[in-house]
N, C-alpha and C positions, 0 to 999 in steps of 0.2 A: 490978381494973385490967387492961385488955387492952393488950398491947403489939402495935402493928402492925408487921408485918415486911414490908419491901420487898425483893422479889427483883429482881435485875437479870440479865437474860439477856445475857451478855457477847457471844455470837455475834450476837445481834440488834442490839446497840449498834454492834459493828464493822461489820456490814452497812449499817446506817443511815448511819454516818459515812463509809463508803466511797462510798455513793450520793451523799451530800452533797458530798464532795470531787470526785467525777466530774462531777456536774452543775455545780459551780462552775468546774471546768476547761473544760467544754464551753461554758458561757456566756462565760467570759473569752476563749477562742479565737475564738468567733463574733463577739464585740464587736471584737476586734482585726482580724479579717478585714474587717468592715464599715468600721471606721475607715480601714484601709489602702485600701479601695476608694474611700472618700470623698476621701482625699488624692490618689489617682490621677486621679479625675474632676474634682477641684477644686470639688466641691459635695456637700452632703449629700443623702440620699434626698429626692426631691420638691422639691428647691431649684432655683429658676431662677437662673441666673447667666451673665453674659457671659463669664466665665473658664472655663466648663465645657469639659472636654477630650473627654468621651465621655458615654455614657448607661448606666445600669444596665439589665440585661436579665434580672432574676430571679437565681436561684442554683441550684446543683446540690448534692446531698448527697454527702458522702464520709465514710467511717468511718476513724478513726485509733485504733490501739491505743496507749494511754499507760500509765504506771505506775499511774494512778488507775482504769484500766479503759477500755473502748471508748467513745469519744465520737463523736457525729454532728456533723460540721461542715457548715455551710451556706456554701459557697464562692460568692462573688458572681460573676456573669457580667456582663461589660461589653461595650458596643458602641462601636466607634470606636477603642478602645485595648486592647492585650492586658493581661490581669490575671495577673501572676505574683507570688504571695505570697512574702514573705520569712519568713513564720511557719512554713510547712511546705514541705518539698521536694516537687517534682512527682513523682508516682507513689509517694510514700512512704506506706505503710499502717501503719507501726509506728514508734512513737517510739524513738529510739536507746537510751533507758534500758532498754527491754525486751531489746534485743539485748545491751547491756552486762551486764544481770543474768544472761543465759544464759551469757555468756563467763565472768563471775565465778564462777558455779556450777561450771563445768568446772574453772577454775583452783583453786577451793577444794577440789577433790577429789571432787566429786559424780560419780557414775559416768556414763559416756557414755550408757548406756541411759536413765538418769533424765533427763539433759539432753534426749535425743531424745524421751522421753515428753512433756516440757514443751513442746518445739517442736511436736509433733503436737497436743497439747491446744490450743495457741494457734492453730494453723492450722485445726483443726476448728471452733473457735469462730468464726473468721473465715468459713469456708465456710458454717456454719450461718446466720450473720447475712446473708450474701449470698443464700442460697437462699430465705430468708423474704421478702426484698424483691422477688425476681423473681416470686413467686407472685401 
């Protein structure tokens, strides 16, 4: 009688779950941005309406660091009316929970050097992501 042994790679499972959560956050935020644009325009994508306030003009991509990881947002561009989202602040590149986590680390007694290392790691990831897009 052979017993089959199943091995679970905990790191691989954590990585897959983190990717799943990150992609879910990305999809949700992009759906909220689209819905917000629909409400501002008073019409959905490709919908003809006499109540229409403006027109969609594509989107631009923007990265946002969240607790779930870096997500790529597709921020709608509108013609005829300004689009200022209530979901994310203008020029905000990092979710406040990342900043709060760094502050909590410092208050919990983590050394200043370690907190600085974390800040540099986060900013290096941001710089690497931007340099890849420019090439």
